[in-house]
Structure formats: C-alpha cells, structure tokens
PLY file of the C-alpha trace (Angstrom):
ply
format ascii 1.0
element vertex 91
property float x
property float y
property float z
element edge 90
property int vertex1
property int vertex2
end_header
1.39 -11.30 3.23
2.46 -11.16 -0.40
-0.48 -13.21 -1.63
-3.62 -11.64 -2.99
-6.38 -10.56 -0.64
-9.95 -11.75 -1.07
-11.72 -10.07 -4.00
-14.04 -8.13 -1.69
-10.92 -6.50 -0.20
-9.29 -5.38 -3.45
-8.21 -1.75 -3.39
-9.81 0.33 -6.12
-7.62 3.29 -7.03
-9.31 6.47 -8.23
-7.67 6.01 -11.67
-9.38 2.63 -12.13
-6.47 0.40 -11.12
-7.36 -2.55 -8.90
-4.77 -3.62 -6.34
-4.96 -7.20 -5.11
-1.89 -7.36 -2.86
1.20 -5.68 -1.49
3.30 -6.25 -4.63
0.62 -4.66 -6.78
0.47 -1.71 -4.39
4.19 -1.16 -4.93
3.75 -1.30 -8.72
0.77 1.03 -8.58
2.63 3.59 -6.48
5.37 3.58 -9.11
2.89 4.46 -11.85
0.15 6.49 -10.16
0.06 10.21 -10.78
0.53 12.71 -8.00
-3.09 13.89 -8.25
-4.43 10.36 -7.82
-2.03 9.73 -4.93
-3.19 12.94 -3.20
-6.80 11.81 -3.63
-6.01 8.77 -1.48
-3.45 10.33 0.88
-4.12 13.79 2.25
-4.81 15.67 5.49
-8.12 13.86 5.94
-7.34 10.27 5.09
-4.76 7.70 4.11
-6.57 5.04 2.14
-3.42 2.96 1.68
-2.85 2.79 5.42
-6.46 1.82 6.01
-6.29 -0.88 3.34
-3.02 -2.28 4.73
-4.57 -2.44 8.19
-7.90 -3.95 7.12
-7.03 -6.18 4.15
-3.34 -7.04 4.60
-3.60 -7.11 8.42
-0.27 -5.35 8.99
-0.75 -2.88 11.81
2.91 -1.81 11.89
3.09 -0.88 8.21
-0.31 0.80 8.40
0.90 2.99 11.28
4.11 3.86 9.41
2.09 4.91 6.36
-0.04 7.21 8.51
3.06 9.28 9.25
3.65 10.30 5.62
1.77 12.04 2.84
4.67 11.66 0.41
4.32 9.25 -2.51
8.02 8.31 -2.63
8.17 7.70 1.13
5.02 5.60 0.93
6.57 3.48 -1.80
9.80 3.08 0.19
7.85 1.83 3.21
5.87 -0.66 1.11
8.97 -1.86 -0.73
10.90 -2.23 2.53
8.09 -4.45 3.86
8.15 -6.58 0.71
11.92 -7.04 0.98
11.53 -7.95 4.65
8.90 -10.57 3.86
11.01 -12.05 1.05
14.04 -12.14 3.36
12.03 -13.94 6.03
11.03 -16.60 3.46
14.69 -17.33 2.71
15.51 -18.10 6.33
0 1
1 2
2 3
3 4
4 5
5 6
6 7
7 8
8 9
9 10
10 11
11 12
12 13
13 14
14 15
15 16
16 17
17 18
18 19
19 20
20 21
21 22
22 23
23 24
24 25
25 26
26 27
27 28
28 29
29 30
30 31
31 32
32 33
33 34
34 35
35 36
36 37
37 38
38 39
39 40
40 41
41 42
42 43
43 44
44 45
45 46
46 47
47 48
48 49
49 50
50 51
51 52
52 53
53 54
54 55
55 56
56 57
57 58
58 59
59 60
60 61
61 62
62 63
63 64
64 65
65 66
66 67
67 68
68 69
69 70
70 71
71 72
72 73
73 74
74 75
75 76
76 77
77 78
78 79
79 80
80 81
81 82
82 83
83 84
84 85
85 86
86 87
87 88
88 89
89 90
C-alpha cells in the first residue's frame, strides 16, 4: 500500500502537486494550504477519500476520511495508516 499507484491514478492537487502514493499524500497534506485543502474536501466532496478508495484500494481509510473535513485530522488518519502498514512489515 505504500508503493506508488499506476500513473493514470496519480492524484493531481489543485495547486499542481502530483501525489503518487500514500506517503506523498501525507507530505502534501503537511504543505498544502487551507484553501487548496478545502477545494478537495468540502460539503460536496472528499477527493482524498475517493482517491484512497479507487487508487489505493483501502475502503476503511476512505470511509474514515469521509467523516472529516479537517486538514489536521485527515493527515492524522493518513499518517496512522502509514504507521500501521510499516508496523505490519516489521512483524
């Protein structure tokens, strides 16, 4: 899940950033402005959730992301998933 998705599934952020995987999503959330975040996550859509579901194929994380419109909470959820995946690799 931490590897890059296929190029046709890259996430194109409104600010021009291209996200290729979960780790890049975490980095992008750290640096993206609030206005750009709100463009992708608002009352009408959650592009990050949709991308996680369709490109990363993680239904659980996608559903968790649907429950928040907060940038910090979104980043916490993504980072928690990354830590979980890394922990699973160590076992």
